[in-house]
C-alpha positions as CSV (number, residue, x, y, z in Angstrom):
1,M,186.7,190.9,274.5
2,K,186.4,192.8,277.8
3,K,187.5,191.5,281.3
4,S,187.4,192.9,284.8
5,Y,190.1,192.4,287.3
6,K,190.4,193.2,291.1
7,I,193.3,195.4,291.9
8,E,195.1,196.7,295.0
9,V,196.4,200.3,294.8
10,D,197.1,203.0,297.4
11,C,195.7,206.2,295.8
12,A,193.8,207.6,292.9
13,N,196.9,209.0,291.3
14,C,198.5,205.6,291.3
15,A,195.3,204.2,289.7
16,N,195.6,206.8,286.9
17,L,199.3,205.8,286.4
18,M,198.2,202.1,286.1
19,E,195.5,203.0,283.6
20,E,197.9,204.9,281.4
21,A,200.5,202.1,281.6
22,A,197.9,199.5,280.7
23,K,196.6,201.5,277.7
24,K,200.1,201.6,276.3
25,T,200.5,197.8,276.5
26,E,200.4,195.9,273.2
27,G,197.1,193.9,272.8
28,V,195.1,196.4,275.0
29,K,192.4,198.3,273.0
30,D,191.2,200.3,276.1
31,C,191.4,200.2,279.8
32,T,189.8,201.9,282.8
33,V,190.9,201.7,286.4
34,S,188.7,202.7,289.3
35,F,190.3,203.6,292.6
36,M,186.9,203.7,294.3
37,T,185.9,200.1,293.3
38,L,189.4,198.8,293.0
39,K,188.7,197.3,289.6
40,M,190.5,197.4,286.3
41,K,188.4,196.8,283.1
42,V,190.4,195.9,280.1
43,E,189.2,195.6,276.5
44,F,191.5,193.5,274.4
45,E,192.4,193.8,270.7
46,E,190.9,191.1,268.5
47,G,193.0,187.9,268.5
48,A,195.1,189.0,271.5
49,D,196.2,186.3,273.9
50,V,194.6,187.5,277.1
51,A,197.0,185.7,279.5
52,T,200.1,187.1,277.8
53,V,198.7,190.6,277.5
54,M,197.7,190.7,281.2
55,Q,201.2,189.5,282.2
56,N,202.6,192.5,280.2
57,V,200.0,194.8,281.7
58,R,201.1,193.7,285.2
59,R,204.7,194.2,284.4
60,N,204.1,197.7,282.9
61,C,202.0,198.7,285.9
62,K,204.7,197.6,288.3
63,K,207.1,199.9,286.5
64,V,205.0,203.0,287.4
65,E,203.6,201.8,290.8
66,D,205.7,199.0,292.2
67,D,203.4,198.1,295.1
68,C,200.2,197.8,293.0
69,E,198.6,194.4,292.4
70,I,196.4,193.0,289.7
71,Y,194.6,189.7,290.6
72,L,194.5,187.6,287.5
């Protein structure tokens, strides 16, 4: 399953850090973050609980870029 989320981030480098953090989160099959469109597209692993995975993605992204936001 794929979902798209609106994000708030200050720079392209921060978006890259968010993308890498999200990709390392359990339950995420793939992720792309676009600074230009301020969107995060997440592909979830089969059977993953989307709400729980996204809470973990948000927590992991905040570790690398504490002022970023993901609108769930």
